[in-house]
Residue, then its C-alpha position, 0 to 999 in steps of 0.5 A: m818698083v813702080q808700075d803705071e796707074e793701071g799696073r801695066v807694063l809694055a813688052f814686044t810681042y816676040d819677047y814676051e814670056a808669060e809668068e817668067s821672072f827677070d832681072v832689071v839690068a839697066q834703065l834706058e836713056t829717055s831719048t832712046t826710049v822715045n826713039i824706040l816707042q816711035t815709028a821709023d818715021e819718028e812719028t808717035v802712034p795713037e796708043i803712045s802720044q807722049p813716049d817720054e812718059y815711059t821709062g825703058h828698061i833692059i831686062r834679062y830673063q832668069v834661067d835655072d841651070g844653063p846659059e844666061g837668059p834672053t835680054t830684051l826691053l820692057f817699058v813702064r809708063d809714069g814709073s820705073i823699076d830699079s836696076g838689080e830688081s827682079a819681077t815676074l811678067g803676068e800670065d795674061a797679055t793684050m795687044f797694045s800697039t800693032r804698029l809697034n808690036l807691043i803687048a801690055t801685061t802686068l808684073e807679079 
């Protein structure tokens, strides 16, 4: 597992679950990641001038006893997480991009 130099990953605010474990289902294609990390007008935001520096991942939260956990997206700059790996989102998060509704957190 490789995180960016600051150890941060990005997630949508409405999908962030502090200290929750997840499994990586797959990596997104670069073009898909770029489209997601741009505005609806296909413009970049100040916080992400080079969206192609990020690797998008499909993740599924781990749930004990019960249905499958929610599936969502996670982004890593200049790094990636292999499909099948597991990790845990950090306890704290900060707002990263209000325009894209992204927070930054760490992996544990």
